[in-house]
C-alpha atoms as a printed R data frame, in Angstrom:
    type eleno elety resid chain resno      x       y      z
1   ATOM     1    CA   UNK     A     1 14.330  29.747 50.876
2   ATOM     2    CA   UNK     A     2 11.085  28.654 52.490
3   ATOM     3    CA   UNK     A     3  8.464  31.308 51.662
4   ATOM     4    CA   UNK     A     4 10.197  32.605 48.537
5   ATOM     5    CA   UNK     A     5 10.359  29.226 46.791
6   ATOM     6    CA   UNK     A     6  7.153  27.211 46.598
7   ATOM     7    CA   UNK     A     7  5.497  24.893 44.111
8   ATOM     8    CA   UNK     A     8  6.694  24.252 40.556
9   ATOM     9    CA   UNK     A     9  8.191  26.522 37.910
10  ATOM    10    CA   UNK     A    10  7.167  26.507 34.241
11  ATOM    11    CA   UNK     A    11  9.557  23.604 33.525
12  ATOM    12    CA   UNK     A    12  8.085  21.437 36.283
13  ATOM    13    CA   UNK     A    13 11.013  21.819 38.699
14  ATOM    14    CA   UNK     A    14  9.765  21.946 42.287
15  ATOM    15    CA   UNK     A    15 11.050  23.661 45.397
16  ATOM    16    CA   UNK     A    16 12.837  21.709 48.127
17  ATOM    17    CA   UNK     A    17 13.227  18.651 45.909
18  ATOM    18    CA   UNK     A    18 15.504  16.167 47.651
19  ATOM    19    CA   UNK     A    19 16.439  12.575 46.943
20  ATOM    20    CA   UNK     A    20 17.401  10.518 49.989
21  ATOM    21    CA   UNK     A    21 19.142   7.183 49.599
22  ATOM    22    CA   UNK     A    22 19.516   4.818 52.546
23  ATOM    23    CA   UNK     A    23 22.593   2.639 51.992
24  ATOM    24    CA   UNK     A    24 23.634  -0.356 54.087
25  ATOM    25    CA   UNK     A    25 27.045  -1.945 53.577
26  ATOM    26    CA   UNK     A    26 27.236  -5.458 55.001
27  ATOM    27    CA   UNK     A    27 30.463  -6.239 56.849
28  ATOM    28    CA   UNK     A    28 29.917  -9.681 58.414
29  ATOM    29    CA   UNK     A    29 30.357 -13.054 56.737
30  ATOM    30    CA   UNK     A    30 28.774 -14.577 54.749
31  ATOM    31    CA   UNK     A    31 27.213 -11.286 53.552
32  ATOM    32    CA   UNK     A    32 30.421  -9.221 53.701
33  ATOM    33    CA   UNK     A    33 30.685  -6.963 50.672
34  ATOM    34    CA   UNK     A    34 26.953  -6.878 50.024
35  ATOM    35    CA   UNK     A    35 25.164  -3.543 49.555
36  ATOM    36    CA   UNK     A    36 21.531  -2.645 50.203
37  ATOM    37    CA   UNK     A    37 19.946   0.585 49.047
38  ATOM    38    CA   UNK     A    38 16.544   2.280 49.000
39  ATOM    39    CA   UNK     A    39 15.659   5.676 47.501
40  ATOM    40    CA   UNK     A    40 12.885   8.103 48.497
41  ATOM    41    CA   UNK     A    41 12.150  11.595 47.198
42  ATOM    42    CA   UNK     A    42 10.394  14.690 48.477
43  ATOM    43    CA   UNK     A    43  9.306  17.912 46.788
44  ATOM    44    CA   UNK     A    44  6.860  20.778 46.994
45  ATOM    45    CA   UNK     A    45  3.286  20.312 45.725
46  ATOM    46    CA   UNK     A    46  3.918  20.569 41.941
47  ATOM    47    CA   UNK     A    47  1.487  23.352 41.076
48  ATOM    48    CA   UNK     A    48  1.840  27.132 40.740
49  ATOM    49    CA   UNK     A    49  1.396  28.422 44.284
50  ATOM    50    CA   UNK     A    50  2.919  30.974 46.640
51  ATOM    51    CA   UNK     A    51  2.797  32.076 50.247
52  ATOM    52    CA   UNK     A    52  2.930  35.848 50.676
53  ATOM    53    CA   UNK     A    53  4.564  36.925 53.937
54  ATOM    54    CA   UNK     A    54  2.490  39.528 55.783
55  ATOM    55    CA   UNK     A    55  3.905  39.707 59.355
56  ATOM    56    CA   UNK     A    56  1.253  37.216 60.479
57  ATOM    57    CA   UNK     A    57  2.241  33.740 61.614
58  ATOM    58    CA   UNK     A    58  0.407  32.208 58.636
59  ATOM    59    CA   UNK     A    59  1.179  33.854 55.259
60  ATOM    60    CA   UNK     A    60 -1.420  34.496 52.554
61  ATOM    61    CA   UNK     A    61 -1.888  31.463 50.284
62  ATOM    62    CA   UNK     A    62 -2.051  32.141 46.525
63  ATOM    63    CA   UNK     A    63 -2.733  29.487 43.864
64  ATOM    64    CA   UNK     A    64 -2.661  29.981 40.083
65  ATOM    65    CA   UNK     A    65 -4.918  27.158 38.891
66  ATOM    66    CA   UNK     A    66 -4.646  28.009 35.180
67  ATOM    67    CA   UNK     A    67 -0.878  27.485 35.035
68  ATOM    68    CA   UNK     A    68 -0.806  24.504 37.374
69  ATOM    69    CA   UNK     A    69 -1.849  21.683 35.049
70  ATOM    70    CA   UNK     A    70  1.055  22.040 32.623
71  ATOM    71    CA   UNK     A    71  3.571  22.371 35.451
72  ATOM    72    CA   UNK     A    72  2.139  19.337 37.238
73  ATOM    73    CA   UNK     A    73  2.316  17.168 34.111
74  ATOM    74    CA   UNK     A    74  5.843  18.310 33.277
75  ATOM    75    CA   UNK     A    75  6.985  17.516 36.800
76  ATOM    76    CA   UNK     A    76  5.633  13.968 36.906
77  ATOM    77    CA   UNK     A    77  6.694  13.231 33.318
78  ATOM    78    CA   UNK     A    78 10.250  13.948 34.444
79  ATOM    79    CA   UNK     A    79 10.003  12.128 37.787
80  ATOM    80    CA   UNK     A    80  8.489   9.021 36.181
81  ATOM    81    CA   UNK     A    81 11.191   9.109 33.515
82  ATOM    82    CA   UNK     A    82 13.838   9.146 36.265
83  ATOM    83    CA   UNK     A    83 12.286   6.701 38.728
84  ATOM    84    CA   UNK     A    84  9.710   4.789 36.665
85  ATOM    85    CA   UNK     A    85  6.854   4.269 39.140
86  ATOM    86    CA   UNK     A    86  5.999   7.008 41.632
87  ATOM    87    CA   UNK     A    87  3.695   6.808 44.646
88  ATOM    88    CA   UNK     A    88  2.848  10.361 45.720
89  ATOM    89    CA   UNK     A    89  2.026  10.616 49.431
90  ATOM    90    CA   UNK     A    90  0.367  13.968 50.180
91  ATOM    91    CA   UNK     A    91  0.385  14.867 53.892
92  ATOM    92    CA   UNK     A    92 -1.249  18.325 53.866
93  ATOM    93    CA   UNK     A    93 -4.396  18.982 55.881
94  ATOM    94    CA   UNK     A    94 -7.734  18.183 54.251
95  ATOM    95    CA   UNK     A    95 -9.422  21.160 55.923
96  ATOM    96    CA   UNK     A    96 -9.023  24.927 56.403
97  ATOM    97    CA   UNK     A    97 -5.856  26.680 55.228
98  ATOM    98    CA   UNK     A    98 -4.122  23.790 53.462
99  ATOM    99    CA   UNK     A    99 -7.270  22.335 51.845
100 ATOM   100    CA   UNK     A   100 -6.955  24.180 48.483
101 ATOM   101    CA   UNK     A   101 -3.437  22.824 48.002
102 ATOM   102    CA   UNK     A   102 -4.530  19.275 48.796
103 ATOM   103    CA   UNK     A   103 -7.586  19.525 46.558
104 ATOM   104    CA   UNK     A   104 -5.539  20.671 43.553
105 ATOM   105    CA   UNK     A   105 -2.990  17.890 44.076
106 ATOM   106    CA   UNK     A   106 -5.780  15.316 44.252
107 ATOM   107    CA   UNK     A   107 -7.542  16.679 41.150
108 ATOM   108    CA   UNK     A   108 -4.424  16.840 39.013
109 ATOM   109    CA   UNK     A   109 -3.213  13.418 40.160
110 ATOM   110    CA   UNK     A   110 -6.512  11.988 38.978
111 ATOM   111    CA   UNK     A   111 -6.201  13.781 35.630
112 ATOM   112    CA   UNK     A   112 -2.629  12.579 35.190
113 ATOM   113    CA   UNK     A   113 -3.559   8.971 36.039
114 ATOM   114    CA   UNK     A   114 -6.448   9.119 33.542
115 ATOM   115    CA   UNK     A   115 -4.115  10.379 30.829
116 ATOM   116    CA   UNK     A   116 -1.779   7.450 31.527
117 ATOM   117    CA   UNK     A   117 -4.588   4.928 31.122
118 ATOM   118    CA   UNK     A   118 -5.017   6.019 27.530
119 ATOM   119    CA   UNK     A   119 -1.299   5.895 26.848
120 ATOM   120    CA   UNK     A   120 -0.041   2.319 26.651
121 ATOM   121    CA   UNK     A   121  3.543   3.444 26.047
122 ATOM   122    CA   UNK     A   122  3.399   5.692 29.091
123 ATOM   123    CA   UNK     A   123  1.969   2.908 31.227
124 ATOM   124    CA   UNK     A   124  4.883   0.658 30.327
125 ATOM   125    CA   UNK     A   125  7.454   3.287 31.304
126 ATOM   126    CA   UNK     A   126  5.887   3.941 34.702
127 ATOM   127    CA   UNK     A   127  2.806   5.079 36.566
128 ATOM   128    CA   UNK     A   128  1.737   7.633 39.149
129 ATOM   129    CA   UNK     A   129 -0.067   6.407 42.259
130 ATOM   130    CA   UNK     A   130 -1.495   8.803 44.818
131 ATOM   131    CA   UNK     A   131 -2.842   8.947 48.343
132 ATOM   132    CA   UNK     A   132 -3.816  11.825 50.610
133 ATOM   133    CA   UNK     A   133 -3.095  11.208 54.296
134 ATOM   134    CA   UNK     A   134 -4.089  14.070 56.620
135 ATOM   135    CA   UNK     A   135 -1.133  13.766 58.979
136 ATOM   136    CA   UNK     A   136 -2.250  16.317 61.557
137 ATOM   137    CA   UNK     A   137 -5.755  14.896 61.819
138 ATOM   138    CA   UNK     A   138 -4.759  11.244 61.926
139 ATOM   139    CA   UNK     A   139 -1.869  11.754 64.374
140 ATOM   140    CA   UNK     A   140 -3.432  14.474 66.554
141 ATOM   141    CA   UNK     A   141 -3.271  14.269 70.355
142 ATOM   142    CA   UNK     A   142  0.061  12.410 70.240
143 ATOM   143    CA   UNK     A   143 -1.419   9.419 68.371
144 ATOM   144    CA   UNK     A   144  1.747   8.933 66.378
145 ATOM   145    CA   UNK     A   145  1.246   5.194 66.116
146 ATOM   146    CA   UNK     A   146 -1.471   5.940 63.545
147 ATOM   147    CA   UNK     A   147  1.213   6.505 60.918
148 ATOM   148    CA   UNK     A   148  0.896   2.731 60.607
149 ATOM   149    CA   UNK     A   149 -2.412   3.364 58.788
150 ATOM   150    CA   UNK     A   150 -0.482   5.032 55.976
151 ATOM   151    CA   UNK     A   151  2.156   2.295 55.892
152 ATOM   152    CA   UNK     A   152 -0.582  -0.343 55.684
153 ATOM   153    CA   UNK     A   153 -2.059   1.504 52.703
154 ATOM   154    CA   UNK     A   154  1.161   1.828 50.723
155 ATOM   155    CA   UNK     A   155  2.927  -1.354 51.880
156 ATOM   156    CA   UNK     A   156  1.784  -3.323 48.828
157 ATOM   157    CA   UNK     A   157  3.441  -0.876 46.433
158 ATOM   158    CA   UNK     A   158  6.489  -0.585 48.682
159 ATOM   159    CA   UNK     A   159  7.016  -4.325 48.385
160 ATOM   160    CA   UNK     A   160  6.294  -4.226 44.648
161 ATOM   161    CA   UNK     A   161  8.809  -1.399 44.033
162 ATOM   162    CA   UNK     A   162 11.394  -3.301 46.051
163 ATOM   163    CA   UNK     A   163 14.944  -2.139 46.696
164 ATOM   164    CA   UNK     A   164 18.474  -2.477 45.359
165 ATOM   165    CA   UNK     A   165 20.605  -5.406 46.509
166 ATOM   166    CA   UNK     A   166 24.104  -6.283 45.334
167 ATOM   167    CA   UNK     A   167 25.410  -9.542 46.737
168 ATOM   168    CA   UNK     A   168 28.991 -10.118 48.001
169 ATOM   169    CA   UNK     A   169 30.029 -11.356 44.510
170 ATOM   170    CA   UNK     A   170 29.013  -8.047 42.952
171 ATOM   171    CA   UNK     A   171 25.931  -9.422 41.236
172 ATOM   172    CA   UNK     A   172 22.802  -7.250 41.345
173 ATOM   173    CA   UNK     A   173 19.983  -9.373 42.784
174 ATOM   174    CA   UNK     A   174 17.260  -6.713 43.038
175 ATOM   175    CA   UNK     A   175 16.519  -3.384 41.403
176 ATOM   176    CA   UNK     A   176 14.227  -0.733 42.835
177 ATOM   177    CA   UNK     A   177 11.423  -0.077 40.335
178 ATOM   178    CA   UNK     A   178  9.634   2.861 41.945
179 ATOM   179    CA   UNK     A   179  9.843   5.505 44.659
180 ATOM   180    CA   UNK     A   180  7.685   7.053 47.341
181 ATOM   181    CA   UNK     A   181  7.364  10.821 46.781
182 ATOM   182    CA   UNK     A   182  6.358  12.496 50.048
183 ATOM   183    CA   UNK     A   183  5.268  16.069 50.593
184 ATOM   184    CA   UNK     A   184  3.635  18.382 53.111
185 ATOM   185    CA   UNK     A   185  3.569  22.192 52.875
186 ATOM   186    CA   UNK     A   186  7.289  22.692 53.572
187 ATOM   187    CA   UNK     A   187  8.318  19.105 52.762
188 ATOM   188    CA   UNK     A   188 10.158  19.125 56.067
189 ATOM   189    CA   UNK     A   189  8.647  18.030 59.358
190 ATOM   190    CA   UNK     A   190  5.726  15.747 58.497
191 ATOM   191    CA   UNK     A   191  7.657  14.512 55.476
192 ATOM   192    CA   UNK     A   192 10.692  13.659 57.624
193 ATOM   193    CA   UNK     A   193  8.595  11.577 60.014
194 ATOM   194    CA   UNK     A   194  6.926   9.571 57.242
195 ATOM   195    CA   UNK     A   195 10.158   9.014 55.318
196 ATOM   196    CA   UNK     A   196 11.848   7.658 58.438
197 ATOM   197    CA   UNK     A   197  8.982   5.209 59.001
198 ATOM   198    CA   UNK     A   198  9.090   4.092 55.361
199 ATOM   199    CA   UNK     A   199 12.866   3.592 55.635
200 ATOM   200    CA   UNK     A   200 12.369   1.494 58.745
201 ATOM   201    CA   UNK     A   201  9.772  -0.661 56.970
202 ATOM   202    CA   UNK     A   202 12.118  -1.273 54.033
203 ATOM   203    CA   UNK     A   203 15.176  -1.999 56.178
204 ATOM   204    CA   UNK     A   204 13.191  -4.523 58.183
205 ATOM   205    CA   UNK     A   205 12.150  -6.261 54.937
206 ATOM   206    CA   UNK     A   206 15.749  -6.226 53.667
207 ATOM   207    CA   UNK     A   207 17.177  -7.727 56.852
208 ATOM   208    CA   UNK     A   208 14.505 -10.396 57.019
209 ATOM   209    CA   UNK     A   209 15.118 -11.452 53.432
210 ATOM   210    CA   UNK     A   210 18.851 -11.780 54.169
211 ATOM   211    CA   UNK     A   211 18.017 -13.551 57.450
212 ATOM   212    CA   UNK     A   212 19.771 -10.886 59.498
213 ATOM   213    CA   UNK     A   213 16.436 -10.669 61.302
214 ATOM   214    CA   UNK     A   214 14.047 -13.555 61.708
215 ATOM   215    CA   UNK     A   215 10.408 -13.161 60.676
216 ATOM   216    CA   UNK     A   216  9.337 -12.342 64.241
217 ATOM   217    CA   UNK     A   217 12.228  -9.991 65.133
218 ATOM   218    CA   UNK     A   218 12.045  -6.183 64.994
219 ATOM   219    CA   UNK     A   219 14.457  -3.297 65.499
220 ATOM   220    CA   UNK     A   220 13.079  -2.737 68.996
221 ATOM   221    CA   UNK     A   221 14.915  -5.873 70.104
222 ATOM   222    CA   UNK     A   222 18.296  -4.381 69.155
223 ATOM   223    CA   UNK     A   223 18.739  -1.007 70.925
224 ATOM   224    CA   UNK     A   224 22.067  -0.127 69.303
225 ATOM   225    CA   UNK     A   225 20.759  -0.688 65.775
226 ATOM   226    CA   UNK     A   226 17.498   1.045 66.667
227 ATOM   227    CA   UNK     A   227 19.297   4.122 68.004
228 ATOM   228    CA   UNK     A   228 21.582   4.320 64.994
229 ATOM   229    CA   UNK     A   229 18.638   4.156 62.600
230 ATOM   230    CA   UNK     A   230 16.666   6.843 64.429
231 ATOM   231    CA   UNK     A   231 19.578   9.265 64.782
232 ATOM   232    CA   UNK     A   232 20.615   8.965 61.144
233 ATOM   233    CA   UNK     A   233 17.126   9.967 59.991
234 ATOM   234    CA   UNK     A   234 16.785  12.737 62.587
235 ATOM   235    CA   UNK     A   235 20.140  14.186 61.474
236 ATOM   236    CA   UNK     A   236 18.984  13.996 57.855
237 ATOM   237    CA   UNK     A   237 15.790  15.850 58.819
238 ATOM   238    CA   UNK     A   238 17.785  18.642 60.473
239 ATOM   239    CA   UNK     A   239 20.138  18.976 57.493
240 ATOM   240    CA   UNK     A   240 17.332  19.348 54.946
241 ATOM   241    CA   UNK     A   241 15.418  21.712 57.226
242 ATOM   242    CA   UNK     A   242 18.410  23.985 57.896
243 ATOM   243    CA   UNK     A   243 19.010  24.400 54.164
244 ATOM   244    CA   UNK     A   244 15.393  25.378 53.433
245 ATOM   245    CA   UNK     A   245 14.017  27.037 56.587
246 ATOM   246    CA   UNK     A   246 17.172  28.027 58.488
247 ATOM   247    CA   UNK     A   247 16.324  25.924 61.561
248 ATOM   248    CA   UNK     A   248 16.420  22.305 62.591
249 ATOM   249    CA   UNK     A   249 13.393  20.133 61.833
250 ATOM   250    CA   UNK     A   250 10.306  19.880 64.015
251 ATOM   251    CA   UNK     A   251  9.093  16.583 65.460
252 ATOM   252    CA   UNK     A   252 12.599  15.093 65.553
253 ATOM   253    CA   UNK     A   253 11.956  13.897 69.103
254 ATOM   254    CA   UNK     A   254  9.636  11.298 67.577
255 ATOM   255    CA   UNK     A   255 12.232  10.361 64.970
256 ATOM   256    CA   UNK     A   256 14.964   9.995 67.614
257 ATOM   257    CA   UNK     A   257 12.954   8.319 70.397
258 ATOM   258    CA   UNK     A   258  9.847   6.871 68.766
259 ATOM   259    CA   UNK     A   259  7.517   9.062 70.832
260 ATOM   260    CA   UNK     A   260  6.538  12.670 71.357
261 ATOM   261    CA   UNK     A   261  8.035  14.376 74.431
262 ATOM   262    CA   UNK     A   262  7.426  17.645 76.279
263 ATOM   263    CA   UNK     A   263 11.015  18.719 75.699
264 ATOM   264    CA   UNK     A   264 10.545  18.019 72.005
265 ATOM   265    CA   UNK     A   265  7.382  20.135 71.946
266 ATOM   266    CA   UNK     A   266  9.256  23.032 73.611
267 ATOM   267    CA   UNK     A   267 12.069  22.727 71.073
268 ATOM   268    CA   UNK     A   268  9.501  22.749 68.261
269 ATOM   269    CA   UNK     A   269  8.047  25.958 69.707
270 ATOM   270    CA   UNK     A   270 11.478  27.614 69.734
271 ATOM   271    CA   UNK     A   271 12.162  26.540 66.149
272 ATOM   272    CA   UNK     A   272  8.724  27.771 65.039
273 ATOM   273    CA   UNK     A   273  9.396  31.226 66.510
274 ATOM   274    CA   UNK     A   274 12.793  31.321 64.805
275 ATOM   275    CA   UNK     A   275 11.206  30.304 61.499
276 ATOM   276    CA   UNK     A   276  8.694  33.137 61.819
277 ATOM   277    CA   UNK     A   277 11.476  35.676 62.400
278 ATOM   278    CA   UNK     A   278 13.597  34.324 59.570
279 ATOM   279    CA   UNK     A   279 10.688  34.079 57.147
280 ATOM   280    CA   UNK     A   280  9.595  37.680 57.700
281 ATOM   281    CA   UNK     A   281 12.816  39.553 58.440
282 ATOM   282    CA   UNK     A   282 15.872  37.571 57.249
283 ATOM   283    CA   UNK     A   283 15.142  35.162 54.395
284 ATOM   284    CA   UNK     A   284 14.916  37.820 51.687
285 ATOM   285    CA   UNK     A   285 18.645  38.457 51.929
286 ATOM   286    CA   UNK     A   286 19.354  34.730 52.101
287 ATOM   287    CA   UNK     A   287 17.318  34.259 48.903
288 ATOM   288    CA   UNK     A   288 19.301  37.081 47.289
289 ATOM   289    CA   UNK     A   289 22.517  35.231 48.143
290 ATOM   290    CA   UNK     A   290 21.206  32.060 46.497
291 ATOM   291    CA   UNK     A   291 20.017  33.934 43.408
292 ATOM   292    CA   UNK     A   292 23.436  35.609 43.067
293 ATOM   293    CA   UNK     A   293 25.263  32.312 43.577
294 ATOM   294    CA   UNK     A   294 23.089  30.565 40.969
295 ATOM   295    CA   UNK     A   295 23.655  33.297 38.401
296 ATOM   296    CA   UNK     A   296 20.143  34.738 38.420
297 ATOM   297    CA   UNK     A   297 21.440  38.234 39.185
298 ATOM   298    CA   UNK     A   298 24.219  40.298 37.599
299 ATOM   299    CA   UNK     A   299 26.506  42.757 39.387
300 ATOM   300    CA   UNK     A   300 26.435  46.289 37.956
301 ATOM   301    CA   UNK     A   301 28.270  49.112 39.729
302 ATOM   302    CA   UNK     A   302 25.971  51.819 40.985
303 ATOM   303    CA   UNK     A   303 23.834  52.498 44.026
304 ATOM   304    CA   UNK     A   304 22.981  50.111 46.854
305 ATOM   305    CA   UNK     A   305 19.981  47.936 45.868
306 ATOM   306    CA   UNK     A   306 19.327  46.970 49.491
307 ATOM   307    CA   UNK     A   307 18.662  50.485 50.765
308 ATOM   308    CA   UNK     A   308 15.325  50.779 52.565
309 ATOM   309    CA   UNK     A   309 13.075  53.829 52.187
310 ATOM   310    CA   UNK     A   310 10.399  54.003 54.875
311 ATOM   311    CA   UNK     A   311  7.435  56.360 54.911
312 ATOM   312    CA   UNK     A   312  7.288  58.939 57.688
313 ATOM   313    CA   UNK     A   313  4.260  57.220 59.236
314 ATOM   314    CA   UNK     A   314  6.072  53.892 59.285
315 ATOM   315    CA   UNK     A   315  9.127  55.494 60.883
316 ATOM   316    CA   UNK     A   316  6.979  57.084 63.593
317 ATOM   317    CA   UNK     A   317  5.130  53.830 64.288
318 ATOM   318    CA   UNK     A   318  8.378  51.872 64.555
319 ATOM   319    CA   UNK     A   319  9.773  54.510 66.881
320 ATOM   320    CA   UNK     A   320  6.634  54.237 69.050
321 ATOM   321    CA   UNK     A   321  6.974  50.451 69.005
322 ATOM   322    CA   UNK     A   322 10.566  50.657 70.238
323 ATOM   323    CA   UNK     A   323  9.612  53.115 73.005
324 ATOM   324    CA   UNK     A   324  6.593  51.090 74.149
325 ATOM   325    CA   UNK     A   325  8.616  47.861 74.278
326 ATOM   326    CA   UNK     A   326 11.289  49.671 76.264
327 ATOM   327    CA   UNK     A   327  8.671  50.904 78.741
328 ATOM   328    CA   UNK     A   328  7.303  47.372 79.171
329 ATOM   329    CA   UNK     A   329 10.818  46.106 79.940
330 ATOM   330    CA   UNK     A   330 11.358  48.931 82.431
331 ATOM   331    CA   UNK     A   331  8.039  48.186 84.098
332 ATOM   332    CA   UNK     A   332  8.756  44.472 84.437
333 ATOM   333    CA   UNK     A   333 12.418  44.630 85.461
334 ATOM   334    CA   UNK     A   334 12.756  47.870 87.388
335 ATOM   335    CA   UNK     A   335  9.153  48.247 88.649
336 ATOM   336    CA   UNK     A   336  9.254  52.067 89.207
337 ATOM   337    CA   UNK     A   337  6.163  51.889 91.431
338 ATOM   338    CA   UNK     A   338  7.245  48.826 93.402
339 ATOM   339    CA   UNK     A   339  6.874  45.149 92.601
340 ATOM   340    CA   UNK     A   340  3.380  43.607 92.536
341 ATOM   341    CA   UNK     A   341  1.611  46.895 93.175
342 ATOM   342    CA   UNK     A   342 -1.516  48.114 91.407
343 ATOM   343    CA   UNK     A   343  0.363  51.068 89.892
344 ATOM   344    CA   UNK     A   344  3.109  48.832 88.488
345 ATOM   345    CA   UNK     A   345  0.576  46.423 87.058
346 ATOM   346    CA   UNK     A   346 -1.368  49.267 85.451
347 ATOM   347    CA   UNK     A   347  1.877  50.759 84.071
348 ATOM   348    CA   UNK     A   348  2.937  47.483 82.410
349 ATOM   349    CA   UNK     A   349 -0.532  46.610 81.100
350 ATOM   350    CA   UNK     A   350 -0.992  50.106 79.654
351 ATOM   351    CA   UNK     A   351  2.270  49.983 77.745
352 ATOM   352    CA   UNK     A   352  1.541  46.429 76.593
353 ATOM   353    CA   UNK     A   353 -1.707  47.762 75.177
354 ATOM   354    CA   UNK     A   354  0.141  50.533 73.360
355 ATOM   355    CA   UNK     A   355  2.615  47.975 71.996
356 ATOM   356    CA   UNK     A   356 -0.230  45.799 70.713
357 ATOM   357    CA   UNK     A   357 -2.043  48.685 69.005
358 ATOM   358    CA   UNK     A   358  1.100  50.001 67.337
359 ATOM   359    CA   UNK     A   359  2.180  46.516 66.204
360 ATOM   360    CA   UNK     A   360 -1.285  45.892 64.770
361 ATOM   361    CA   UNK     A   361 -1.159  49.137 62.786
362 ATOM   362    CA   UNK     A   362  2.304  48.301 61.426
363 ATOM   363    CA   UNK     A   363  1.075  44.847 60.432
364 ATOM   364    CA   UNK     A   364 -2.067  46.250 58.827
365 ATOM   365    CA   UNK     A   365 -0.686  49.231 56.915
366 ATOM   366    CA   UNK     A   366  3.085  48.955 56.622
367 ATOM   367    CA   UNK     A   367  3.955  45.260 56.328
368 ATOM   368    CA   UNK     A   368  5.227  45.746 52.765
369 ATOM   369    CA   UNK     A   369  7.797  48.266 54.031
370 ATOM   370    CA   UNK     A   370  9.268  46.355 56.960
371 ATOM   371    CA   UNK     A   371  9.316  42.810 55.566
372 ATOM   372    CA   UNK     A   372 12.566  41.444 54.164
373 ATOM   373    CA   UNK     A   373 11.790  40.663 50.513
374 ATOM   374    CA   UNK     A   374 14.374  39.500 47.959
375 ATOM   375    CA   UNK     A   375 15.854  42.498 46.146
376 ATOM   376    CA   UNK     A   376 17.655  40.970 43.173
377 ATOM   377    CA   UNK     A   377 15.082  38.896 41.281
378 ATOM   378    CA   UNK     A   378 11.471  40.109 40.878
379 ATOM   379    CA   UNK     A   379  8.952  38.384 43.118
380 ATOM   380    CA   UNK     A   380  5.568  38.356 41.326
381 ATOM   381    CA   UNK     A   381  3.257  38.888 44.279
382 ATOM   382    CA   UNK     A   382  5.309  41.345 46.287
383 ATOM   383    CA   UNK     A   383  3.050  44.233 47.394
384 ATOM   384    CA   UNK     A   384  4.235  47.710 46.510
385 ATOM   385    CA   UNK     A   385  4.682  50.087 49.434
386 ATOM   386    CA   UNK     A   386  3.487  53.689 49.115
387 ATOM   387    CA   UNK     A   387  6.181  55.984 50.506
388 ATOM   388    CA   UNK     A   388  5.113  59.347 51.912
389 ATOM   389    CA   UNK     A   389  7.648  61.606 53.608
390 ATOM   390    CA   UNK     A   390 10.506  59.116 53.404
391 ATOM   391    CA   UNK     A   391 12.976  61.990 53.313
392 ATOM   392    CA   UNK     A   392 11.993  63.158 56.790
393 ATOM   393    CA   UNK     A   393 13.955  61.896 59.768
394 ATOM   394    CA   UNK     A   394 12.799  60.670 63.161
395 ATOM   395    CA   UNK     A   395 14.984  62.223 65.888
396 ATOM   396    CA   UNK     A   396 17.524  60.074 67.792
397 ATOM   397    CA   UNK     A   397 16.426  56.579 66.730
398 ATOM   398    CA   UNK     A   398 15.519  57.153 63.076
399 ATOM   399    CA   UNK     A   399 19.010  56.196 61.890
400 ATOM   400    CA   UNK     A   400 18.899  52.910 63.821
401 ATOM   401    CA   UNK     A   401 15.429  52.045 62.530
402 ATOM   402    CA   UNK     A   402 16.426  52.288 58.892
403 ATOM   403    CA   UNK     A   403 19.840  50.670 59.316
404 ATOM   404    CA   UNK     A   404 18.402  47.957 61.561
405 ATOM   405    CA   UNK     A   405 15.888  46.843 58.953
406 ATOM   406    CA   UNK     A   406 18.675  46.550 56.421
407 ATOM   407    CA   UNK     A   407 21.305  45.166 58.775
408 ATOM   408    CA   UNK     A   408 21.323  41.789 57.098
409 ATOM   409    CA   UNK     A   409 22.115  43.463 53.783
410 ATOM   410    CA   UNK     A   410 25.593  44.608 52.870
411 ATOM   411    CA   UNK     A   411 26.346  48.280 52.337
412 ATOM   412    CA   UNK     A   412 28.230  47.679 49.114
413 ATOM   413    CA   UNK     A   413 27.942  50.380 46.445
414 ATOM   414    CA   UNK     A   414 26.675  48.069 43.740
415 ATOM   415    CA   UNK     A   415 23.415  47.439 41.985
416 ATOM   416    CA   UNK     A   416 22.398  43.875 41.281
417 ATOM   417    CA   UNK     A   417 19.893  43.638 38.467
418 ATOM   418    CA   UNK     A   418 17.967  40.567 37.411
419 ATOM   419    CA   UNK     A   419 19.053  38.616 34.377
420 ATOM   420    CA   UNK     A   420 15.832  36.671 34.407
421 ATOM   421    CA   UNK     A   421 12.237  37.663 35.014
422 ATOM   422    CA   UNK     A   422 11.321  34.154 36.034
423 ATOM   423    CA   UNK     A   423  9.522  34.391 39.377
424 ATOM   424    CA   UNK     A   424 10.121  30.817 40.458
425 ATOM   425    CA   UNK     A   425 13.133  29.662 42.421
426 ATOM   426    CA   UNK     A   426 12.375  25.983 42.452
């Protein structure tokens, strides 16, 4: 899942690696029976990096530079072996939080390209090309048309790599000789947008070569074809995003309509909130399910591995948080001192202040206890909680606090122990 599977493992396998093939079957004479195809790939930045959840909207970023070089080289050795030429398009920000990730990708891409120059055999089997396009900076303030700057930069290699074409007789006319490998931090939203634009560029070239479109015609002139193309790629974006993050993709309003909309921005906000909740409180159990399904954990009868033990201080703070939230709701809905009165306003604001202070203390001192971490396979950077007074009970709501935090877990009387100490889930 999203925050528990990042980067590359020791074998060079990366998280959220997905190959997408756009296939067109021609049904009208004289091209009936012909097949067009174009392949793109996506995958996490192929270095050793993690994002530690911490109850904040933005997790802590951790990068292991020493182990990254070998993983990076193993990854691209394999990708080039499979696809021959690879053009890596890095979409992460060039400043602030994402800058270290982008810098390491740039540095290692340069090292890998230099190693290829001295290897004539490697150069014949394929090459790595690289560009860093700061998507958020270039397309800020709804300037989505500026994606064309990226397409202009890579269009030469896109044309050189070509595409697959099998004519109506079954003869293969073209082979694709390279792929575009796109990534952002999640390899979801920004990646989806760029892949859809690349697919559009290629399909236009394919149709023009087959004279389905003339040299001056574009998809905009054919609304039915345009809508079909946009919806297919938006649906693909949602499918990949649901598997990795648990929600639909962001920015699909642009993919579906060709422009950013207010409704799309609101939907993105809703999905972002859901991703925050899932990433901090639900995805640990989902990761456990994947680890069990993939054979990384073994069932051994015993005690419940999902049982939560909270310190007394954490229990008391969570109880205070529940009470303060309840008081805010009472103040807003029932207005015990009358609606829009000074007393009611003071009542609500006071309890909001209490809620903020308690939430801040939980976030600061007890995040390791309340977050939903995977329980079956060791996670290398998981902070260890210090439990004091976990045997003591909080009256009335203590039972619900503990059971609520583990509600997503099953109450089965079994212990699942790790078969592998490998931290990566790429």
